[in-house]
VMD Tcl script that builds the backbone (N, CA, C; Angstrom):
set m [mol new atoms 246]
animate dup $m
set s [atomselect $m all]
$s set {name element resname resid chain x y z} {
  {N N MET 1 A 142.031 -77.936 192.871}
  {CA C MET 1 A 142.352 -76.869 192.144}
  {C C MET 1 A 141.665 -75.503 192.896}
  {N N ARG 2 A 142.229 -74.587 193.044}
  {CA C ARG 2 A 141.552 -73.500 193.160}
  {C C ARG 2 A 141.851 -71.877 192.581}
  {N N ILE 3 A 140.893 -71.283 192.196}
  {CA C ILE 3 A 140.989 -69.810 191.586}
  {C C ILE 3 A 141.780 -69.191 192.577}
  {N N ILE 4 A 142.763 -68.236 191.891}
  {CA C ILE 4 A 143.351 -67.254 192.986}
  {C C ILE 4 A 143.416 -65.750 191.959}
  {N N ALA 5 A 142.708 -65.780 190.683}
  {CA C ALA 5 A 142.716 -64.622 189.980}
  {C C ALA 5 A 142.005 -65.062 188.337}
  {N N GLU 6 A 140.991 -63.519 188.487}
  {CA C GLU 6 A 140.551 -63.560 187.148}
  {C C GLU 6 A 140.729 -61.819 186.297}
  {N N LEU 7 A 141.036 -61.951 185.267}
  {CA C LEU 7 A 141.562 -61.017 184.494}
  {C C LEU 7 A 140.981 -60.429 183.637}
  {N N PRO 8 A 140.484 -58.979 183.880}
  {CA C PRO 8 A 138.719 -58.873 182.874}
  {C C PRO 8 A 139.778 -58.171 181.398}
  {N N HIS 9 A 138.886 -58.771 180.383}
  {CA C HIS 9 A 139.560 -58.711 178.887}
  {C C HIS 9 A 138.022 -58.590 178.284}
  {N N PRO 10 A 138.159 -57.761 177.220}
  {CA C PRO 10 A 136.932 -57.848 176.590}
  {C C PRO 10 A 136.309 -58.655 175.506}
  {N N GLU 11 A 137.454 -59.716 175.120}
  {CA C GLU 11 A 137.230 -61.031 174.401}
  {C C GLU 11 A 137.114 -62.148 175.234}
  {N N PHE 12 A 137.760 -62.176 176.096}
  {CA C PHE 12 A 137.858 -63.802 176.733}
  {C C PHE 12 A 137.751 -63.386 178.366}
  {N N LYS 13 A 137.393 -64.958 178.996}
  {CA C LYS 13 A 137.497 -64.788 180.486}
  {C C LYS 13 A 138.809 -65.417 180.807}
  {N N ILE 14 A 139.740 -65.010 181.683}
  {CA C ILE 14 A 140.860 -65.540 181.894}
  {C C ILE 14 A 140.899 -65.876 183.422}
  {N N SER 15 A 141.095 -66.812 183.913}
  {CA C SER 15 A 140.927 -67.219 184.979}
  {C C SER 15 A 142.479 -68.091 185.315}
  {N N ILE 16 A 143.097 -67.785 186.623}
  {CA C ILE 16 A 144.412 -68.241 187.016}
  {C C ILE 16 A 143.990 -69.443 188.368}
  {N N PHE 17 A 144.503 -70.473 187.984}
  {CA C PHE 17 A 144.179 -71.523 188.987}
  {C C PHE 17 A 145.824 -71.715 189.816}
  {N N ASN 18 A 145.637 -72.320 190.690}
  {CA C ASN 18 A 146.874 -73.141 191.418}
  {C C ASN 18 A 146.708 -74.428 192.005}
  {N N MET 19 A 147.248 -75.281 191.373}
  {CA C MET 19 A 147.325 -76.849 191.980}
  {C C MET 19 A 148.552 -77.335 191.497}
  {N N ASN 20 A 148.788 -78.218 192.662}
  {CA C ASN 20 A 150.216 -79.233 192.498}
  {C C ASN 20 A 151.375 -78.242 192.162}
  {N N GLN 21 A 151.533 -77.039 192.746}
  {CA C GLN 21 A 152.734 -76.473 192.497}
  {C C GLN 21 A 152.812 -75.998 190.816}
  {N N LYS 22 A 151.814 -75.454 190.582}
  {CA C LYS 22 A 151.572 -74.877 189.256}
  {C C LYS 22 A 150.717 -74.130 189.202}
  {N N PHE 23 A 150.708 -72.676 188.402}
  {CA C PHE 23 A 149.855 -72.018 187.988}
  {C C PHE 23 A 149.247 -72.478 186.784}
  {N N ILE 24 A 148.062 -72.374 186.780}
  {CA C ILE 24 A 147.021 -72.806 185.350}
  {C C ILE 24 A 146.061 -71.405 185.131}
  {N N VAL 25 A 146.741 -71.450 184.015}
  {CA C VAL 25 A 145.981 -69.935 183.138}
  {C C VAL 25 A 145.119 -70.800 182.079}
  {N N LYS 26 A 144.053 -70.110 182.702}
  {CA C LYS 26 A 142.664 -71.111 181.325}
  {C C LYS 26 A 141.911 -69.750 180.646}
  {N N ILE 27 A 142.129 -69.464 179.746}
  {CA C ILE 27 A 141.265 -68.614 178.708}
  {C C ILE 27 A 139.995 -69.192 177.938}
  {N N GLU 28 A 139.155 -68.355 178.128}
  {CA C GLU 28 A 138.111 -69.415 177.573}
  {C C GLU 28 A 137.437 -67.938 176.505}
  {N N LYS 29 A 136.771 -68.504 175.500}
  {CA C LYS 29 A 136.114 -67.749 174.778}
  {C C LYS 29 A 134.827 -68.139 173.823}
  {N N GLY 30 A 133.610 -68.135 174.276}
  {CA C GLY 30 A 132.631 -69.172 174.063}
  {C C GLY 30 A 132.895 -70.653 174.383}
  {N N VAL 31 A 132.820 -71.677 173.716}
  {CA C VAL 31 A 132.732 -73.101 173.524}
  {C C VAL 31 A 134.409 -73.398 173.515}
  {N N LEU 32 A 135.240 -72.491 173.271}
  {CA C LEU 32 A 136.607 -73.043 173.400}
  {C C LEU 32 A 137.344 -72.594 174.198}
  {N N GLU 33 A 138.204 -73.031 174.683}
  {CA C GLU 33 A 139.280 -72.958 175.548}
  {C C GLU 33 A 140.705 -73.344 175.439}
  {N N GLN 34 A 141.660 -72.571 176.022}
  {CA C GLN 34 A 142.907 -72.733 176.051}
  {C C GLN 34 A 143.364 -72.709 177.456}
  {N N SER 35 A 144.333 -73.438 177.932}
  {CA C SER 35 A 144.894 -73.534 178.932}
  {C C SER 35 A 146.472 -73.715 179.225}
  {N N TYR 36 A 147.056 -73.301 179.790}
  {CA C TYR 36 A 148.585 -73.127 180.134}
  {C C TYR 36 A 149.130 -73.461 181.851}
  {N N LYS 37 A 150.134 -74.349 181.684}
  {CA C LYS 37 A 150.212 -74.660 182.878}
  {C C LYS 37 A 152.052 -74.273 183.177}
  {N N ILE 38 A 152.336 -73.423 184.398}
  {CA C ILE 38 A 153.668 -72.973 184.395}
  {C C ILE 38 A 153.631 -73.434 186.198}
  {N N ALA 39 A 155.011 -73.965 186.181}
  {CA C ALA 39 A 155.681 -74.165 187.231}
  {C C ALA 39 A 155.893 -72.964 188.000}
  {N N GLU 40 A 155.537 -73.186 189.508}
  {CA C GLU 40 A 155.797 -72.301 190.151}
  {C C GLU 40 A 157.209 -71.852 190.435}
  {N N MET 41 A 158.163 -72.723 190.561}
  {CA C MET 41 A 159.370 -72.367 190.444}
  {C C MET 41 A 160.038 -71.765 189.545}
  {N N ASP 42 A 159.534 -71.684 188.363}
  {CA C ASP 42 A 160.045 -71.020 186.984}
  {C C ASP 42 A 159.482 -69.726 187.179}
  {N N LEU 43 A 158.889 -69.145 188.141}
  {CA C LEU 43 A 158.422 -67.991 188.268}
  {C C LEU 43 A 158.970 -67.102 189.704}
  {N N THR 44 A 159.884 -65.995 189.314}
  {CA C THR 44 A 160.275 -65.224 190.730}
  {C C THR 44 A 159.470 -64.721 191.522}
  {N N GLU 45 A 157.905 -64.016 190.833}
  {CA C GLU 45 A 157.170 -63.297 191.827}
  {C C GLU 45 A 155.890 -63.671 191.918}
  {N N GLY 46 A 155.909 -64.873 191.830}
  {CA C GLY 46 A 154.740 -65.809 192.208}
  {C C GLY 46 A 153.732 -65.360 191.173}
  {N N VAL 47 A 152.307 -65.231 191.289}
  {CA C VAL 47 A 151.445 -64.865 190.481}
  {C C VAL 47 A 151.653 -63.516 189.725}
  {N N ASN 48 A 152.088 -62.631 190.470}
  {CA C ASN 48 A 152.390 -61.414 189.741}
  {C C ASN 48 A 153.276 -61.713 188.240}
  {N N SER 49 A 154.125 -62.765 188.382}
  {CA C SER 49 A 154.940 -63.088 187.131}
  {C C SER 49 A 153.612 -63.648 186.191}
  {N N VAL 50 A 152.828 -64.046 186.569}
  {CA C VAL 50 A 151.606 -64.725 185.309}
  {C C VAL 50 A 151.217 -63.826 184.670}
  {N N PHE 51 A 150.660 -62.592 185.634}
  {CA C PHE 51 A 149.991 -61.638 185.197}
  {C C PHE 51 A 150.915 -60.930 184.004}
  {N N GLU 52 A 152.332 -60.783 184.143}
  {CA C GLU 52 A 153.132 -60.232 183.545}
  {C C GLU 52 A 153.410 -60.863 181.964}
  {N N LEU 53 A 153.427 -62.624 182.158}
  {CA C LEU 53 A 153.623 -63.063 180.676}
  {C C LEU 53 A 152.065 -62.958 180.013}
  {N N LEU 54 A 150.880 -62.588 180.378}
  {CA C LEU 54 A 149.612 -62.266 179.718}
  {C C LEU 54 A 149.990 -61.054 179.409}
  {N N ASP 55 A 151.040 -60.799 178.409}
  {CA C ASP 55 A 151.006 -59.338 177.927}
  {C C ASP 55 A 150.231 -59.276 176.554}
  {N N GLU 56 A 150.109 -58.028 175.973}
  {CA C GLU 56 A 149.424 -57.674 174.973}
  {C C GLU 56 A 149.571 -58.719 173.657}
  {N N GLU 57 A 150.996 -58.918 173.074}
  {CA C GLU 57 A 151.799 -59.802 171.988}
  {C C GLU 57 A 151.268 -61.054 172.632}
  {N N PHE 58 A 151.288 -61.718 173.845}
  {CA C PHE 58 A 150.704 -62.872 173.868}
  {C C PHE 58 A 149.075 -63.121 173.883}
  {N N LEU 59 A 148.285 -61.886 174.186}
  {CA C LEU 59 A 146.992 -62.317 174.102}
  {C C LEU 59 A 146.531 -62.175 172.785}
  {N N LYS 60 A 147.310 -61.339 171.362}
  {CA C LYS 60 A 146.926 -61.332 170.204}
  {C C LYS 60 A 147.387 -62.875 169.784}
  {N N ALA 61 A 148.175 -63.294 169.878}
  {CA C ALA 61 A 148.590 -64.860 169.586}
  {C C ALA 61 A 147.396 -65.776 170.236}
  {N N VAL 62 A 146.927 -65.665 171.304}
  {CA C VAL 62 A 145.735 -66.158 171.761}
  {C C VAL 62 A 144.608 -66.019 170.925}
  {N N ALA 63 A 144.313 -64.818 170.540}
  {CA C ALA 63 A 142.867 -64.512 169.848}
  {C C ALA 63 A 143.060 -64.802 168.513}
  {N N ALA 64 A 144.397 -65.112 168.002}
  {CA C ALA 64 A 144.486 -65.852 166.415}
  {C C ALA 64 A 144.371 -67.237 166.866}
  {N N ARG 65 A 144.894 -67.727 167.482}
  {CA C ARG 65 A 144.746 -69.242 168.238}
  {C C ARG 65 A 143.388 -69.591 168.221}
  {N N PHE 66 A 142.446 -68.703 168.628}
  {CA C PHE 66 A 140.947 -69.163 168.779}
  {C C PHE 66 A 140.431 -69.386 167.456}
  {N N ALA 67 A 140.477 -68.154 166.392}
  {CA C ALA 67 A 140.233 -67.986 165.127}
  {C C ALA 67 A 140.425 -69.327 164.735}
  {N N GLU 68 A 141.535 -69.842 164.856}
  {CA C GLU 68 A 141.879 -70.991 164.195}
  {C C GLU 68 A 141.172 -72.096 164.699}
  {N N MET 69 A 140.750 -72.311 165.999}
  {CA C MET 69 A 140.068 -73.342 166.609}
  {C C MET 69 A 138.669 -73.571 165.874}
  {N N ALA 70 A 138.097 -72.312 165.716}
  {CA C ALA 70 A 136.804 -72.039 165.511}
  {C C ALA 70 A 136.679 -72.626 164.258}
  {N N LYS 71 A 137.738 -71.966 163.386}
  {CA C LYS 71 A 137.641 -72.790 161.866}
  {C C LYS 71 A 137.390 -74.094 161.875}
  {N N ASP 72 A 138.605 -74.522 162.488}
  {CA C ASP 72 A 138.933 -76.148 162.523}
  {C C ASP 72 A 137.414 -77.037 162.826}
  {N N PHE 73 A 137.116 -76.226 164.186}
  {CA C PHE 73 A 135.934 -76.660 164.635}
  {C C PHE 73 A 134.636 -76.802 163.477}
  {N N LYS 74 A 134.616 -75.592 162.927}
  {CA C LYS 74 A 133.519 -75.515 162.236}
  {C C LYS 74 A 133.243 -76.336 160.869}
  {N N SER 75 A 134.382 -76.502 160.463}
  {CA C SER 75 A 134.813 -77.656 159.247}
  {C C SER 75 A 134.461 -78.804 159.540}
  {N N ALA 76 A 134.996 -79.143 160.912}
  {CA C ALA 76 A 134.676 -80.786 161.109}
  {C C ALA 76 A 133.100 -80.897 161.395}
  {N N TYR 77 A 132.854 -79.502 162.040}
  {CA C TYR 77 A 130.920 -79.908 162.149}
  {C C TYR 77 A 130.304 -80.493 160.773}
  {N N PHE 78 A 130.441 -79.267 159.902}
  {CA C PHE 78 A 129.998 -79.464 158.851}
  {C C PHE 78 A 130.394 -80.618 158.460}
  {N N ARG 79 A 131.569 -81.225 158.172}
  {CA C ARG 79 A 131.869 -82.432 157.361}
  {C C ARG 79 A 131.136 -83.536 158.276}
  {N N TYR 80 A 130.649 -83.383 159.492}
  {CA C TYR 80 A 129.931 -84.544 160.301}
  {C C TYR 80 A 128.294 -84.401 160.012}
  {N N ASN 81 A 127.951 -83.116 159.673}
  {CA C ASN 81 A 126.595 -83.062 159.238}
  {C C ASN 81 A 126.125 -83.258 157.937}
  {N N TYR 82 A 127.361 -83.003 157.214}
  {CA C TYR 82 A 127.049 -83.422 155.370}
  {C C TYR 82 A 127.568 -84.660 154.973}
}
mol reanalyze $m
mol bondsrecalc $m
mol representation Tube
mol addrep $m
């Protein structure tokens, strides 16, 4: 797996990898991570199509998902410790 791009974002670390004819988009926030795999053949403009997929609406959904993930993890952590 090799990294082909990193996109600047104020909230997340966004990395794009290439492996086995797939683009892998990895989005990290603290200890949490989301990843998405997209077949190269499904995109007409290669990595530029990946950039287009990561629009404002998608990144808002990613932020909401991170908030839910954090809430779920926090709940599980407190159940474990109490």
